NUSEBA-404179 format. One record per residue (C-alpha): x negated, y negated, z negated; residue in one letter. Coordinates in nm, 3 decimals, decimal comma. Example, Ala and Ser with C-alpha at 12.3 -4.5 7.8 and 13.67 -1.06 7.14 Angstrom:
! residues 2
-1,230 0,450 -0,780 a;
-1,367 0,106 -0,714 s;
END
This chain:
! residues 425
-1,497 3,003 0,387 m;
-1,736 2,713 0,328 s;
-1,609 2,355 0,316 n;
-1,956 2,217 0,398 a;
-1,945 1,943 0,663 p;
-2,033 2,083 1,005 a;
-2,090 1,759 1,196 s;
-2,225 1,410 1,134 m;
-1,874 1,261 1,142 m;
-1,751 1,515 0,889 e;
-2,046 1,424 0,665 r;
-1,940 1,059 0,680 i;
-1,583 1,157 0,585 l;
-1,716 1,365 0,294 h;
-1,923 1,063 0,189 l;
-1,612 0,843 0,189 m;
-1,434 1,084 -0,044 a;
-1,741 1,121 -0,269 e;
-1,788 0,744 -0,306 k;
-1,413 0,668 -0,321 k;
-1,440 0,445 -0,015 a;
-1,123 0,314 0,143 s;
-1,246 0,271 0,502 d;
-1,533 0,335 0,740 v;
-1,600 0,107 1,037 y;
-1,768 0,238 1,353 l;
-1,862 -0,030 1,603 s;
-2,134 -0,046 1,872 p;
-2,443 -0,248 1,786 r;
-2,350 -0,260 1,415 a;
-2,440 -0,014 1,138 p;
-2,171 0,236 1,039 a;
-2,018 0,065 0,737 t;
-1,798 0,183 0,452 i;
-1,575 -0,028 0,230 k;
-1,571 0,028 -0,146 i;
-1,367 -0,191 -0,381 n;
-1,338 -0,453 -0,108 g;
-1,714 -0,466 -0,041 e;
-1,862 -0,373 0,298 y;
-2,172 -0,154 0,264 l;
-2,381 -0,028 0,560 p;
-2,444 0,346 0,552 i;
-2,792 0,276 0,689 n;
-2,983 -0,014 0,838 s;
-2,973 0,086 1,204 q;
-2,692 -0,024 1,439 p;
-2,492 0,237 1,626 l;
-2,579 0,275 1,993 p;
-2,315 0,171 2,247 v;
-2,185 0,528 2,283 d;
-2,229 0,605 1,911 g;
-1,865 0,561 1,795 p;
-1,730 0,776 2,078 m;
-1,989 1,047 2,015 n;
-1,891 1,054 1,648 l;
-1,520 1,073 1,733 l;
-1,585 1,371 1,961 l;
-1,680 1,563 1,645 d;
-1,331 1,535 1,491 i;
-1,075 1,436 1,758 v;
-0,921 1,696 1,995 p;
-1,003 1,650 2,367 p;
-0,642 1,563 2,462 n;
-0,638 1,275 2,212 r;
-0,977 1,153 2,338 i;
-0,823 1,139 2,686 e;
-0,533 0,938 2,543 e;
-0,783 0,691 2,397 l;
-0,963 0,659 2,731 k;
-0,638 0,613 2,924 e;
-0,459 0,369 2,692 t;
-0,742 0,206 2,500 g;
-0,563 0,291 2,173 e;
-0,541 0,592 1,944 l;
-0,373 0,629 1,606 n;
-0,377 0,972 1,449 t;
-0,426 1,161 1,125 a;
-0,744 1,360 1,064 i;
-0,697 1,633 0,801 p;
-1,016 1,768 0,643 l;
-0,965 2,081 0,438 h;
-1,066 2,045 0,076 g;
-1,134 1,673 0,112 v;
-0,815 1,490 0,209 g;
-0,649 1,320 0,501 n;
-0,787 1,035 0,707 f;
-0,603 0,783 0,922 r;
-0,788 0,701 1,243 l;
-0,729 0,387 1,447 s;
-0,957 0,380 1,752 a;
-0,965 0,114 2,023 m;
-1,144 0,001 2,334 r;
-1,306 -0,341 2,306 q;
-1,532 -0,513 2,561 r;
-1,543 -0,185 2,753 g;
-1,677 0,007 2,450 m;
-1,508 0,208 2,176 y;
-1,473 0,125 1,806 s;
-1,285 0,291 1,524 a;
-1,164 0,235 1,170 v;
-1,094 0,540 0,954 i;
-0,904 0,514 0,627 r;
-0,929 0,774 0,351 f;
-0,599 0,904 0,214 i;
-0,640 1,084 -0,117 s;
-0,513 1,445 -0,106 p;
-0,323 1,387 -0,431 d;
-0,018 1,165 -0,469 i;
-0,077 0,966 -0,788 p;
0,206 0,975 -1,045 p;
0,409 0,655 -1,029 l;
0,359 0,580 -1,399 h;
-0,022 0,572 -1,358 t;
-0,034 0,291 -1,101 l;
0,029 -0,009 -1,327 n;
0,348 -0,088 -1,135 l;
0,677 -0,235 -1,265 p;
0,908 0,016 -1,433 d;
1,195 -0,096 -1,209 v;
1,041 0,098 -0,917 l;
1,124 0,424 -1,095 r;
1,488 0,318 -1,111 t;
1,506 0,186 -0,756 l;
1,385 0,508 -0,594 v;
1,657 0,709 -0,771 l;
1,935 0,497 -0,620 e;
2,192 0,671 -0,401 k;
2,193 0,420 -0,116 r;
2,038 0,098 0,006 g;
1,728 -0,034 0,180 l;
1,399 -0,077 -0,009 i;
1,123 -0,259 0,177 l;
0,761 -0,233 0,064 m;
0,564 -0,528 0,201 v;
0,206 -0,649 0,186 g;
-0,110 -0,688 0,388 a;
-0,310 -0,401 0,537 t;
-0,494 -0,222 0,257 g;
-0,264 -0,352 -0,018 a;
-0,165 -0,001 -0,126 g;
0,186 0,001 0,025 k;
0,163 0,360 0,145 s;
0,035 0,482 -0,191 t;
0,311 0,308 -0,386 t;
0,577 0,436 -0,147 l;
0,443 0,793 -0,168 a;
0,436 0,776 -0,550 a;
0,795 0,648 -0,554 m;
0,914 0,927 -0,325 l;
0,734 1,191 -0,528 d;
0,895 1,052 -0,845 h;
1,233 1,116 -0,684 r;
1,111 1,455 -0,561 n;
1,030 1,548 -0,922 e;
1,354 1,419 -1,073 n;
1,639 1,469 -0,824 m;
1,764 1,738 -0,591 t;
1,828 1,648 -0,229 g;
1,666 1,618 0,113 h;
1,387 1,365 0,174 i;
1,299 1,306 0,540 l;
0,997 1,102 0,647 t;
0,912 0,977 0,997 i;
0,554 0,854 1,004 e;
0,290 0,742 1,253 d;
0,067 0,907 1,144 p;
0,139 1,127 0,842 l;
-0,053 1,014 0,537 e;
0,028 1,182 0,205 y;
0,144 1,543 0,215 m;
0,437 1,626 -0,015 f;
0,523 1,961 -0,169 t;
0,882 2,060 -0,238 n;
0,973 2,014 -0,605 k;
1,335 1,944 -0,699 k;
1,391 1,803 -0,350 s;
1,327 1,945 -0,006 i;
1,077 1,722 0,176 v;
1,044 1,733 0,555 n;
0,777 1,516 0,717 q;
0,770 1,435 1,088 r;
0,471 1,282 1,263 e;
0,526 1,071 1,572 v;
0,342 1,224 1,866 g;
0,326 1,579 1,731 s;
0,661 1,653 1,562 d;
0,873 1,402 1,754 t;
0,796 1,237 2,086 a;
0,855 0,884 1,958 s;
0,971 0,693 1,653 l;
1,292 0,602 1,834 q;
1,377 0,967 1,911 i;
1,297 1,065 1,552 g;
1,522 0,788 1,418 l;
1,802 0,882 1,658 k;
1,809 1,239 1,530 n;
1,750 1,163 1,162 a;
2,116 1,153 1,056 l;
2,178 1,493 1,218 r;
1,925 1,637 0,974 q;
2,144 1,547 0,672 a;
1,891 1,355 0,462 p;
1,964 1,186 0,131 d;
1,650 0,974 0,163 v;
1,483 0,853 0,482 i;
1,134 0,706 0,475 m;
1,011 0,518 0,782 i;
0,636 0,463 0,791 g;
0,648 0,107 0,925 e;
0,905 -0,128 1,076 i;
0,753 -0,298 1,378 r;
1,050 -0,396 1,592 d;
1,421 -0,474 1,613 r;
1,528 -0,118 1,694 e;
1,358 0,029 1,387 t;
1,490 -0,253 1,166 m;
1,845 -0,198 1,289 s;
1,818 0,177 1,226 a;
1,697 0,114 0,870 s;
1,992 -0,113 0,795 i;
2,235 0,133 0,954 a;
2,102 0,422 0,743 y;
2,143 0,219 0,423 a;
2,495 0,111 0,520 q;
2,594 0,472 0,592 s;
2,519 0,583 0,236 g;
2,152 0,681 0,252 h;
1,854 0,551 0,060 l;
1,608 0,418 0,317 c;
1,250 0,316 0,236 l;
1,010 0,150 0,478 a;
0,699 -0,066 0,493 t;
0,673 -0,403 0,663 l;
0,373 -0,628 0,717 h;
0,457 -0,951 0,535 a;
0,301 -1,160 0,260 n;
0,597 -1,168 0,021 n;
0,976 -1,134 0,017 s;
1,027 -1,481 0,168 y;
0,802 -1,399 0,464 h;
0,959 -1,053 0,494 a;
1,306 -1,203 0,535 l;
1,177 -1,444 0,799 n;
0,997 -1,162 0,982 r;
1,315 -0,955 0,991 i;
1,503 -1,255 1,131 l;
1,237 -1,301 1,402 s;
1,315 -0,954 1,545 f;
1,659 -1,074 1,658 y;
1,783 -1,332 1,909 p;
1,965 -1,634 1,768 v;
2,310 -1,526 1,883 e;
2,314 -1,205 1,674 v;
2,147 -1,340 1,361 r;
2,471 -1,418 1,170 p;
2,575 -1,052 1,205 t;
2,227 -0,936 1,108 l;
2,224 -1,151 0,793 l;
2,561 -1,014 0,684 g;
2,445 -0,656 0,736 d;
2,112 -0,719 0,562 l;
2,282 -0,885 0,264 a;
2,502 -0,577 0,214 s;
2,236 -0,310 0,281 a;
1,928 -0,447 0,108 l;
1,845 -0,312 -0,235 k;
1,505 -0,469 -0,297 s;
1,191 -0,612 -0,140 i;
0,876 -0,511 -0,326 v;
0,562 -0,707 -0,236 s;
0,218 -0,591 -0,343 q;
-0,136 -0,728 -0,349 r;
-0,450 -0,560 -0,481 l;
-0,647 -0,789 -0,712 i;
-1,007 -0,743 -0,825 r;
-1,024 -0,683 -1,200 t;
-1,286 -0,815 -1,441 v;
-1,454 -0,471 -1,441 d;
-1,486 -0,462 -1,061 g;
-1,194 -0,229 -0,987 l;
-0,856 -0,326 -0,844 r;
-0,505 -0,348 -0,981 t;
-0,175 -0,429 -0,810 p;
0,006 -0,757 -0,858 a;
0,370 -0,709 -0,763 v;
0,664 -0,929 -0,670 e;
1,009 -0,768 -0,697 v;
1,309 -0,926 -0,529 m;
1,631 -0,757 -0,641 l;
1,936 -0,813 -0,424 n;
2,167 -0,962 -0,686 t;
2,504 -1,115 -0,595 k;
2,343 -1,461 -0,577 l;
2,053 -1,339 -0,362 v;
2,292 -1,154 -0,128 a;
2,500 -1,470 -0,081 d;
2,187 -1,670 0,001 l;
2,062 -1,408 0,249 i;
2,398 -1,407 0,426 e;
2,372 -1,786 0,462 k;
2,011 -1,759 0,585 g;
1,892 -1,970 0,291 d;
1,560 -1,794 0,231 f;
1,414 -2,091 0,043 t;
1,709 -2,060 -0,194 g;
1,624 -1,691 -0,238 v;
1,274 -1,784 -0,354 k;
1,416 -2,037 -0,601 e;
1,670 -1,781 -0,724 a;
1,387 -1,537 -0,796 m;
1,206 -1,802 -1,002 e;
1,516 -1,846 -1,217 n;
1,644 -1,487 -1,209 s;
1,746 -1,322 -1,533 m;
1,797 -0,986 -1,358 a;
1,599 -0,715 -1,537 e;
1,308 -0,607 -1,318 g;
1,300 -0,912 -1,093 s;
0,964 -1,092 -1,094 q;
0,754 -1,330 -0,886 t;
0,386 -1,292 -0,803 f;
0,308 -1,579 -1,038 e;
0,479 -1,403 -1,329 a;
0,282 -1,083 -1,270 d;
-0,047 -1,265 -1,215 l;
0,006 -1,456 -1,541 a;
0,060 -1,123 -1,720 r;
-0,262 -0,979 -1,575 l;
-0,460 -1,290 -1,675 i;
-0,315 -1,295 -2,027 n;
-0,397 -0,925 -2,070 e;
-0,758 -0,993 -1,966 g;
-0,730 -0,767 -1,660 r;
-0,818 -1,037 -1,405 i;
-0,982 -1,376 -1,440 d;
-0,799 -1,704 -1,383 r;
-0,989 -1,788 -1,062 k;
-0,893 -1,456 -0,903 e;
-0,530 -1,499 -1,004 g;
-0,510 -1,850 -0,859 l;
-0,661 -1,727 -0,531 a;
-0,379 -1,472 -0,489 y;
-0,089 -1,686 -0,615 a;
0,175 -1,811 -0,371 d;
0,194 -2,124 -0,586 s;
-0,122 -2,193 -0,791 p;
0,059 -2,488 -0,954 t;
0,337 -2,259 -1,072 n;
0,084 -2,008 -1,206 l;
-0,104 -2,280 -1,397 l;
0,225 -2,399 -1,547 w;
0,307 -2,046 -1,659 r;
-0,036 -1,998 -1,813 l;
-0,011 -2,328 -1,999 q;
0,332 -2,238 -2,135 n;
0,213 -1,890 -2,231 d;
-0,084 -2,043 -2,417 t;
0,144 -2,286 -2,600 s;
0,379 -2,003 -2,701 r;
0,084 -1,791 -2,815 h;
-0,053 -2,072 -3,035 i;
0,292 -2,133 -3,182 a;
0,333 -1,761 -3,251 a;
-0,008 -1,746 -3,421 q;
0,078 -2,043 -3,642 q;
0,412 -1,888 -3,734 a;
0,238 -1,560 -3,812 h;
-0,012 -1,732 -4,044 i;
0,275 -1,906 -4,219 h;
0,463 -1,577 -4,265 e;
0,151 -1,409 -4,409 d;
0,125 -1,685 -4,666 a;
0,485 -1,621 -4,775 i;
0,479 -1,243 -4,789 a;
0,231 -0,972 -4,710 d;
0,472 -0,762 -4,506 e;
0,421 -0,589 -4,172 p;
0,575 -0,758 -3,870 s;
0,618 -0,682 -3,502 f;
0,332 -0,920 -3,421 t;
0,097 -0,674 -3,593 d;
0,157 -0,413 -3,326 i;
-0,124 -0,378 -3,071 t;
-0,013 -0,288 -2,721 l;
-0,212 -0,006 -2,562 d;
-0,281 -0,134 -2,210 v;
-0,430 0,142 -1,999 h;
-0,659 0,090 -1,704 n;
-0,486 0,130 -1,369 s;
-0,521 0,464 -1,195 a;
-0,453 0,297 -0,863 f;
-0,754 0,459 -0,704 r;
-0,658 0,557 -0,350 t;
-0,773 0,248 -0,162 t;
-1,134 0,216 -0,271 g;
-1,153 0,222 -0,650 f;
-1,442 0,339 -0,861 g;
-1,801 0,222 -0,880 s;
-2,028 0,285 -0,584 s;
-2,297 0,470 -0,777 g;
-2,575 0,417 -0,525 f;
-2,847 0,170 -0,434 d;
-2,702 -0,060 -0,168 r;
-3,044 -0,144 -0,023 t;
-3,149 0,212 0,052 t;
-2,837 0,353 0,214 g;
-2,680 0,671 0,082 f;
-2,978 0,894 0,018 g;
-2,849 0,947 -0,337 s;
-2,539 1,124 -0,206 s;
-2,526 1,497 -0,264 h;
-2,480 1,520 0,114 l;
-2,838 1,401 0,161 g;
-2,973 1,141 0,405 p;
-2,743 1,070 0,699 l;
-3,002 1,087 0,977 d;
-2,868 1,155 1,324 d;
-2,934 1,013 1,673 p;
-2,564 0,920 1,693 k;
-2,591 0,711 1,380 l;
-2,942 0,567 1,385 g;
-3,217 0,640 1,136 k;
-3,213 0,532 0,774 q;
-3,496 0,293 0,692 s;
END
């Protein structure tokens, strides 16, 4: 059976996979646009007609879901395309018209060790119990990191992994573990019903796609306290903002109880940002907050500023701030200083780290020269570290490989000419 695209929308999805694009944007009176390595590139020069986005969606969305979009003005669903991958559709009504954003989800879960992520993540995901929160902005690679962590456990431990997602993104295969994945809307009527029944399904690990409200947050804490490992994503900038966001879900009168429960259940908050590298790709910069005894005490007191200070001074193996990781990436030549400063929570702190690192490097070089003058013997400073390029390629990595001014005629799919889309110039 041929995998050739049958419709214009399918051709656009094939194009996304071919060009390693992260997203496509369909909006009336604007050209259909794809996003590659953070850059927005029109597929052609002509704007979509007013009914263009809806006509394109009719090619790939079942009629009952189209009716849902028309009735509610919202639609979030997964679009599987055989032989290509999965796509996450978010469609909306705006100003009486319809627009959509479609994200490409690679069909393959990247191995955790290829993503240029801290080694501590491999240890965290093998824990028996506790709550691990993955936080970051939209498009920061949270879902990819979480999937890679779960698959690492799947490869190394027996047990039952249960996911409740809206929608499903990466598809797991059973390895050492049994993996059951439930999609809200098709496998369970709602996230709340799925969460309510989760413990009856005897999981060792529960993964919740995203925490958006108090009920989901409370369920996550309860699972961790009852002896399960629970992983979830949360939209927040860093661990400090994540703690404040969690607090905002709850009324003032119950917050002391919440803080006590959170202090005992939390294992780690992992914050991630994708940074443009000097070669035009992207690499993750990661903050890791480990829930040490000191951090737990500060969380219980609601002293989140103290938590941030404790992270700066932490000697716990695996704990790191954004500034520490950005300094590493700059010193390794992966990102330039300007890019690092733009993504730092505290540019002043990052500059201080870079200055200290430079001073230490100069001192080490001088000591090395002095040692060479004394004896011509090999030393540890002679060892060259082999720093590999990141394989974090599921959110728009890779060069575009086409002329931006002439659309996508160079694609093996050919020119994308269609009345729904507008003509290429």
